[in-house]
C-alpha positions in Angstrom: -0.6 -22.9 15.0 -1.3 -22.2 11.3 -0.7 -25.0 8.9 1.7 -24.4 6.0 -1.1 -24.6 3.4 -3.0 -21.8 5.3 0.2 -19.8 5.5 0.6 -20.2 1.7 -3.0 -18.9 1.2 -2.2 -15.9 3.4 1.0 -15.2 1.5 -0.9 -15.3 -1.8 -3.6 -12.9 -0.5 -0.9 -10.5 0.9 1.1 -10.5 -2.4 -2.0 -9.8 -4.6 -3.8 -7.3 -2.4 -0.7 -5.3 -1.3 -0.7 -3.2 -4.5 -4.5 -2.9 -5.0 -6.7 -0.2 -3.4 -8.1 -2.7 -0.9 -6.5 -3.1 2.5 -4.2 -6.1 2.5 -3.8 -5.6 6.3 -7.6 -5.7 6.8 -8.0 -8.9 4.7 -5.1 -10.7 6.2 -6.3 -9.9 9.7 -9.9 -11.0 8.8 -8.7 -14.3 7.4 -6.3 -15.1 10.2 -8.6 -14.1 13.1 -12.0 -15.1 11.8 -11.4 -18.0 9.4 -8.3 -19.6 10.7 -8.9 -18.7 14.4 -5.3 -17.5 14.8 -4.3 -16.1 18.2 -3.6 -12.3 17.9 0.1 -12.6 18.8 0.7 -15.3 16.1 -1.3 -13.3 13.6 0.8 -10.1 14.2 4.0 -12.1 13.9 3.0 -13.7 10.6 1.8 -10.4 9.3 5.3 -9.0 9.7 6.8 -11.8 7.7 4.2 -11.4 5.0 4.9 -7.7 4.6 8.7 -8.5 4.5 7.9 -10.6 1.4 6.0 -7.9 -0.5 8.7 -5.3 0.6 11.3 -7.5 -1.0 9.1 -7.8 -4.1 8.9 -4.0 -4.4 12.7 -3.7 -4.0 13.2 -6.4 -6.6 10.8 -4.9 -9.1 12.2 -1.4 -8.8 15.9 -2.5 -8.4 16.9 -0.4 -11.4 15.2 2.7 -10.1 16.8 2.2 -6.6 20.2 1.6 -8.2 19.8 4.8 -10.2 18.8 6.8 -7.1 21.8 5.6 -5.2 24.2 6.2 -8.1 22.9 9.7 -9.0 21.5 11.4 -5.9 21.8 14.9 -7.3 19.8 13.9 -10.5 17.1 12.3 -8.3 17.0 15.0 -5.6 13.3 15.6 -6.0 12.4 11.9 -5.7 14.7 11.4 -2.7 13.3 14.4 -0.9 9.8 13.2 -1.6 10.5 9.8 -0.2 12.3 11.1 2.9 9.8 13.8 3.8 6.7 11.6 3.2 8.2 8.7 5.2 9.1 10.9 8.1 5.6 12.5 8.2 3.9 9.1 7.8 6.0 7.6 10.6 5.3 10.4 13.1 1.6 10.7 12.4 1.1 7.0 11.8 2.5 6.1 15.2 -0.1 8.4 17.0 -2.9 7.0 14.8 -1.9 3.4 15.5 -1.7 4.1 19.2 -5.1 5.9 19.2 -6.8 3.1 17.3 -5.5 0.5 19.9 -7.3 2.5 22.5 -10.4 3.2 20.4 -11.2 0.0 18.5 -14.5 1.5 17.1 -12.4 3.4 14.5 -11.5 0.1 12.9 -15.0 -0.1 11.3 -14.6 3.3 9.6 -11.8 2.4 7.1 -14.1 0.8 4.5 -16.4 3.9 4.4 -13.4 6.2 4.0 -12.1 4.2 1.0 -15.6 4.2 -0.6 -15.5 8.0 -0.3 -12.1 8.1 -2.1 -13.7 5.8 -4.7 -16.4 8.4 -5.5 -13.7 11.1 -5.9 -11.7 8.9 -8.2 -14.6 8.0 -10.5 -15.5 11.7 -10.7 -11.8 12.5 -11.5 -11.9 9.8 -14.2 -15.0 11.3 -15.8 -13.4 14.8 -15.6 -10.3 13.5 -17.3 -12.3 12.0 -20.1 -14.2 15.2 -21.0 -11.7 17.9 -20.0 -9.2 19.1 -22.6 -5.5 19.9 -22.0 -5.3 18.7 -18.4 -1.6 18.4 -17.3 -0.2 14.9 -16.8 2.6 15.1 -14.3 5.6 12.8 -13.8 8.2 12.2 -11.2 10.2 15.3 -12.3 7.2 17.4 -11.2 7.3 16.4 -7.6 7.2 19.3 -5.1 7.5 19.7 -1.3 3.7 20.1 -1.0 3.3 16.6 -2.7 5.6 15.1 0.0 3.7 16.7 2.8 0.3 15.8 1.5 1.1 12.2 0.6 3.0 11.6 3.8 0.1 13.0 5.8 -2.6 10.9 4.2 -0.5 7.8 3.9 -0.4 7.7 7.7 -4.1 6.9 7.8 -3.4 3.5 6.3 -2.7 2.5 9.9 -6.5 2.2 10.1 -7.6 -1.3 9.1 -9.6 -1.0 5.9 -7.6 1.9 4.6 -5.3 0.7 1.8 -1.8 2.4 1.7 -1.4 1.9 -2.0 -5.1 2.9 -2.6 -4.9 6.2 -0.7 -1.5 7.2 -2.1 -2.3 6.3 -5.7 -5.7 8.0 -5.4 -4.1 11.3 -4.3 -1.5 11.2 -7.0 -4.1 10.6 -9.6 -6.2 13.4 -8.2 -3.1 15.7 -8.4 -2.9 14.9 -12.1 0.0 12.5 -12.2 0.0 9.9 -14.9 -1.4 6.5 -13.9 1.9 4.8 -14.4 3.8 7.5 -12.5 1.2 7.4 -9.7 1.6 3.7 -9.3 5.4 3.8 -9.4 5.5 6.6 -6.8 3.1 4.8 -4.6 5.0 1.5 -4.7 8.4 3.3 -4.2 6.9 5.0 -1.2 6.1 1.6 0.2 9.7 0.6 0.5 10.9 3.0 3.2 7.6 3.3 5.0 7.0 -0.4 5.3 10.6 -1.0 6.3 10.3 1.6 9.0 7.0 0.1 10.2 8.3 -3.5 10.3 11.4 -2.4 12.3 9.1 -0.5 14.7 6.8 -3.4 15.1 9.7 -5.7 15.6 11.2 -3.5 18.3 8.0 -2.9 20.2 6.1 -6.2 19.7 9.0 -8.6 19.0 9.4 -11.1 16.1 9.3 -14.8 16.7 11.0 -16.9 14.1 9.5 -20.3 13.1 11.6 -21.4 10.1 8.9 -23.1 8.1 6.1 -20.6 8.7 8.3 -17.5 8.2 9.9 -18.8 5.1 6.7 -20.0 3.4 4.8 -16.8 4.3 7.6 -14.4 3.2 8.5 -16.3 0.0 4.8 -16.8 -1.1 4.0 -13.1 -0.6 7.2 -12.2 -2.4 6.4 -14.4 -5.5 2.7 -13.3 -5.7 3.7 -9.7 -4.9 6.3 -9.6 -7.7 3.9 -11.1 -10.2 1.0 -8.9 -9.3 3.0 -5.6 -9.2 4.3 -6.3 -12.7 0.8 -7.1 -14.1 -0.7 -4.0 -12.5 2.0 -1.8 -14.0 1.4 -3.3 -17.5 -2.4 -2.5 -17.1 -1.6 1.1 -16.2 0.4 1.5 -19.4 -2.1 -0.1 -21.8 -5.4 1.5 -20.8 -6.3 5.2 -21.0 -5.7 7.3 -17.9 -9.4 8.1 -17.3 -10.4 4.4 -17.6 -7.6 3.5 -15.1 -8.8 6.2 -12.7 -12.4 4.9 -12.8 -11.2 1.3 -12.4 -9.2 2.2 -9.3 -12.3 4.1 -8.0 -14.6 1.1 -8.5 -12.1 -1.3 -6.7 -12.0 1.1 -3.8 -15.6 0.0 -3.0 -14.6 -3.6 -2.5 -13.8 -3.3 1.3 -17.2 -1.7 2.0 -19.1 -4.3 0.0 -17.2 -7.2 1.7 -17.9 -5.7 5.1 -21.7 -5.5 4.4 -22.0 -9.1 3.0 
């Protein structure tokens, strides 16, 4: 069984990497299975609690936005439709991808290469943004049905270890000319319903074991680090120019591939 210091480390890793374009799922699995030699069943159970922590961090950070959505559904119809449609599409497609991967484990090794490919596209987009004039910068009010479908479809591929959910959704939003801050905000808001649905699904199909100390330390640590890191990342997005942020995200997208080759 994992010691509490090890659980603390895993919670910190989950909290920090959840919002970055590197797969928190992949890194947590690697540390638990390879470094800490954790049994698969225990690793899966702890992973659920770690994700609950970062889910609560997102809810806490965006509590004002969530309150506004619930108080004024008509005013936020575009955003609500976007979240509902993208979550439903991700849930349906993600289930089949997850099941397919369980039966074809070789696909697990492909995630890092896919993220590197996205990194190339993002760097190119950043350079285009730097030198192109008059490019439109979209915000949440510009959301359309095709955004919901596209984001929901590609978000489902984060079921593949090595593919970052926040990385792939933020990347697509940036490529569709949304402002960096808006892209991050939308990506993180998307995480709330889709992660909640995934955790409920895993809990129903795999079961959740509750060990008080491990569960509380894991969830609370990922919550604290997740809340701190999400705030810091949002501040960075506001302070640096859009094209620089785009290139930064693109470079970070190569991290999973580099780590897999070391």
